[in-house]
N, C-alpha and C positions, 0 to 999 in steps of 0.2 A: 423431304427427299433431297439427296445430294445434288445440288445445282450443277456440279462439275460434269455429271454424266448426261445432262439434258442439252439438246441442241434445238435451235429454232430456225427454220428456213422461211424466208420471206420472199415470195415470188410476186414481183410487181409487174403484172401483165397489162395488156391493153384492155382486156375485157373484165378481168377479175384480179383481185389481190388476195393471195392465199398466205395465211400464217399457219405453219405446221410445227408441232412440238413432238420431238421423238427422243428415244434413248436406245442404247444397245442392250439387248437381253443376254442371258447367259450363253445362248447359242450363237452369239455374234451377229444376230439379225437385228434389224431396226424395228422397234416397237413404237407405233404412233400413239401418243397420249392424247392429243387434241388437235382439232382442225378448225380454223375459222376462215370464212371468205366473205369478201365484200365486193360489190360492183365497183370496177375501177373507173373513176370519173375523170381524173386529170392526166391520163396517159394516152398518147397517140403514137401508134406504131412503135411501141416499146420505149418511147422517150417521154419524160415528164413535161407536160406543157401547162399544168396548173398546180402549183405547189399546195395551195390551201385544200383543194379537193382531194389531192393525193394523200395528204396528211390525215384527213378525215377517214378516207377509205382504209388506210393502214391501221388507224386506231380501232376502227370497227372490226376489222379482221382479227386484230390482236386480242381485243376484248372477248370475241367469240371463242377464240382458241383457249384463252385463259379460263373462261367459264366451263369449257368442255373438259379441260384437263385438271383444273384446280391448281395450276402452277402460275407463278407470276413471271411474266416475260420481261427480260431486261436486255439481253444480248441477242442479236439476230445475224444470220448469214444471209446476205442478199444477192440476188442474181442480176447481172446486167446483160441487156441485149439491146435491140433497137437498130434502126437502119444506119446508124453512124458507125457500126462495127465493120471493120474490113480486115483482111489478113493478107500477108505477103510472105514469100519465101526469101531467105537471105543467107548468104554464106559469109563466114568471117574466120579469121585465124589470129593466133598470137604466136610469137617466137619466144620460147622459154629461155631465160638467161643461163640456166644450168641443166643440160640434158642428162646429167648423171643422176639427178634426183628423180624420184618417181612423181608422176602427175598426181596432184591432190585436188581437194575441193577448191582451194584458193585459185588454182589455174583456171578451173571451169568458171568460177565467179568472175575472174578477170575477163574471160572470153564473153560471158553473158553481159557484163557491164559495157563491153565494147559495142555490143549490138545496140545497147540502149542509147548510144551516141548517134544513132541514125537520125538524119534530119527528116522530120515529119512535116506535114502541112500545118499551117497555123491553127492552134487550138486542139491539135491531135496529140495523143499521148500513147505510148506503148503500154498495153495492159498485160499481155502475156508474152514471154519469150520461151518457146518450147524447143529444146534441142532435139533434132531428128536422129542424126547419127554423126559420129565423129570420125576424123581421119588423123592419124598420127604419122608424121613423116611420109605422107603419101599412101599409107596403108589404109584402105577404106573399110566401110561397114563395121565400125567398132561401136558397140552400143554402150559400153561402160569403160571409159578410159582411165578411171582412177586406179593407181597402182602400177601403171605401165610406164615404160621409159620412152622418151622422145623429145625432140627439139621444137618441132612445129606442130601445134595442136590446132586443128580446124574443125568446123562443124557446120552442118546445114541447120538453119533455124526456121521454125514456123512462128512468125511474129503477128500478134493480133493487136490491132490499133483501134482506138476509139476516141470520141470527143470528150475531152476532160470535163467540160462544163456540164455535160449530161450526167456524168458520174457524180460530180459534186452536187448536182440538183437532187439526185437520189439520196445521197448522204445527208443533205439538208432536210429532206422530208423525214428521214428516219430519226434524226436528232430532234426535230421539232415534234415528232410523235412521242417523244420521251423515251426513245430506245437507244441502245448503244450498238454501233456498227462493229460487229466482231470480225466479219470477213466479207470479201467480195469474190464472186465466182462468175465466170462466163456461163450464161444459161445453157448453150448447147452442150457444154462440158458436163454441167450438172445433170441434164436430162440423160446424157450418154451413160453416166455412172449409174443412173437408176435403172435403165432398161436394157443395157447391153451386157452380154456375158464376155468373159475374158477370151473365150474361143473365137467369138465373132470379131473382136478387136484384132486378134491375131490374123484371122483369115482375110480380113478386109471387109468393112461394112460402112454404109452411109446412113447416118441417123438424120431423119427429117422430122423436125418438131414444128407442127403447124399450129401456131397460136392464133390469137384474135387479130393482132396487128402485123405480125411478122412471121416468116417461116425461117427457122434456123437450121443450118446444115452443119454437121460435123462428120468428117471422113477419117476413119481409122484404118491402119494397115500395119501388120507386124507389131501390134500392141501399142503403136504410137499414133498420136493425132497428126494427120497429114494436111488437113485443109478445113477451114471454117468459113462460113459465109452467112450473112443475114439478108434475106430477100424481103423487101418492104411490102409484101402482100400476105394476107392470112385469111382466116374465116370471116373477118369483118367485111372484106371486099365482096365476098360471095353474097353476104346478107344485103349489102348495098345494091348489088346488081339485081337481086330478087325484088327489092323495094322499088327500084326504078322500072324494072321490066314488067312488073305486075301492078304498078301504081298503088302500092299499099304502104302502111306505116311500118317503121323498123321492127317494132315488137312482133307484128304479125309475120314479117319476113323471116325473122329469126326462128319463130315457132314452126313455120312452114319448112324451113331448111332442116331443122332438127327432127321433126316428126315424119315428113314425107319426102325429104330431099334425097336424091341419088346422083352419083357422079356418072351414071351410065344410062343415057336416054332410052336405049333399046329395051330396057326393063319394063317400061310403062306402056299400058294399052292406051289407045286414043280416047277411050270413053271414061277413063278414070279422072274424076273431077273433084276438086275441093271447093267448098263454099266458104267464103270469108265474110263475116259480118261487116256491113258498110259503116262508115262514120256517121254518127248521129242522124238518124232518120233517113239515111241514104240506102239505096238498094244493096243487098249483099253482092259480092263479086264472086264470079266463078272462074277458077283457074284450073287448067288441065295439068295433071302431073307430068305429062310428057314435056310441056313447055317449061315447067319448073326445072325439070332435069336438064333440059337443053341449056338453060341459063347457067345452072350450076356447072355443067360439064365444060362449057366454054371457058369459064374463069379457072376451074381446077386444072384444065389442060395447060393454060398459060403458066400457072404457078409451077406445075410439075416440070414443064419444059425449061423454065428458068433454073430450077434446081438441077436438072439433068445437065445443063450447060456447065454449071459449077462442078458437077461430078466429072465431066469430061475435062474441064480445066485442070483438075487434079491429075488426070492422066489415066483414068479407068480403062481406056481402050488399049493401053500398052499391056503386053502380057505380064510383065513383072509387077505392074501396079493393079492388076485386076482385083476387083472386090468380090471375093468368092461368097462372102456372107450376104451379099445383096443389099437390100434397103430395109430399114426398120422405121416405120411411121409411128409418131407419138404426138402428144399434145391434143387439145380439144378438137381440132380440125380433123384429126385422124379417125374420128368416129363416124364420119360421113359414109353412108351406105355405098358399097361397091368401089370404094376408093382404092383398096388394095389391088383389085383386078385392073383398074384403069392405070395405076402406076406400073404394074407389070407389063401391060399392053404397050405403054409409051416407051419405057426404058428397056424392056426385055430382061429385067433383073428380078431375081426372087425377092418377094416382099412379104413382110409380116407386120402386124400391129404390135407395138412395144408397150407392155404393161409393166409398171414399176414394182412387180411382185418378186423379182429376183432376190432382193435383199431384205424384203419385209418379213416380219414374224408371221408364222402360219395362221394365227388367229386374227389377223388384221381385217378391218372392215372392208367389204368388197368395194365400196365407193372409193376408198383411198387407193386401191390398186387400179384405178382407172387411168388411161393415158393423160387425162386432164391434169393429174397431179404429179406427172413424171418430174417436172422441174423442181417442185417443192420437196419431193422425196429426195432428189439428188442434192438439194441445198442442205437438208437435214443431215444427210450422210457426210457432206463436206464439212459441216460444223463439227460433227463427232470426230472426224479424222483430225481436224485442226486441234481439238482438245487433247486427243491422244498424243499428238506431236509435242504439244506444250508440256504434257506430263513427262514424256521421255526426256525432253530437254532439261526440265527441272531436276529430274533424277540424276542425269549426267552431270549437271552443274554441281549438285551436292557431292557426288562421288569425287569429282575433280578437286573440290574445295577440301574434302576430308583427306584425300591423298596428299595434297599439298601441305595440309596442316601436319600430317604425320611425318612427312619428309622434313618439315621445319623443325619438329621436335627432335628428330634424330641428328640433324646437322647442328652447326653452331647456332646459338640463340640470336640470330640476326632477323629482325622483323621485316618481312616482305609481304606486301599485300597480294593475296592470290589473284591470278589473272582471271577475268571473267571468261566463261566458255564462249567461243565464237559460234553463234548459231547461224545456220544457213537458212535464210528465210526466202520464201518464194516472192516473186515480184508482186503478186497480188496482195501479200501481207504488207509489203512496203507501200503499195498503192493505197491500201486501207489506211495505213498510218498517215500517208500524205493527205488523204481526204479528211481524216479526223483533225489533223493539224490545221488544215485550211479552214475547216468549220469553226474550230476553237478560236482562231485568230480573226475570223470574219465577224464574229458576234459583236 
């Protein structure tokens, strides 16, 4: 099969590592060819803290995906998250030397490069620079400045910052697992692409991705990402609370949470009891479901309240910034019973559970369309987009070279090397290159 049309998403999470292989079908939908997952051993709250164990988990997930699809995996698109990710708003401007010329991509690149000179904390690096809206000579609310005239070009930016060492560690794990790092994407953005519709992004929506170690938030309005945040709590903390509150082992706590857990204590009657086998020769433990729900409820309320603070920080309470689309919950933690109702109760916002089936082919396995795999599906989509972009660039380059060759033949026979096409690369592509260079030189 043509390797060009296949993309592999690698979601390195706190509880699981997922490798997913996909391709575009003739209806422009994503067809999942294979899925592999392994228990994530060396990741804590989205950050790699044991390289060897993470490499083993990646290899296990990749082998499983290869076996399921019959494809050999070489290049992967990986997601980055973790508690080290933070975002800030920043405004910047440039004065153009010649206001009689129209604004082109070079002007925008100059403005974006200027944002990259922002002074960060030691060890931090800018991951994403996302222009929100532009202003030309004081005229505001311009979404696409290319082709317009003006002397002063300014813009508001959403800047996402992260710990560069954490990103390099992820790169190191991928390289040591025998894979090639094709691209890096921010996980909340990948999940958003997989579960949100264009209408929701226009109307204004907050995507909450509840993972094992972290809860990621991405806020969209008018089709543009406005705010991102990573909260260092997820489903793992709830399991930890159950383990301590009921004095049982982690495996039993996780099972209890998944099978009987509810975010709404009022649901359970006082006489509903679960019996848990005791450890080696000890008496079994009896736990009331009401108590279990109370433990879960307390922690879930804390997580939702923190997320809601971030949504308010974005400015949801201002009329102009109101999120009409409400909240979309995704990730493994969103499968907790009655969570939707609790979120609606705390925030007063419409809420739905986000399934990544918006872009999946109709005959996809039901398991894959679970909120659990939203990030992985988003990463596959991102990889496919990146490949399409490369194809377009290659075609454009060929056309330019052909045109220049024809012009040369028509004019005097003076030998001039054709100029390479200037490609506009996203900062994540540049970051990927930097991580690759660093790894090559570090060996």
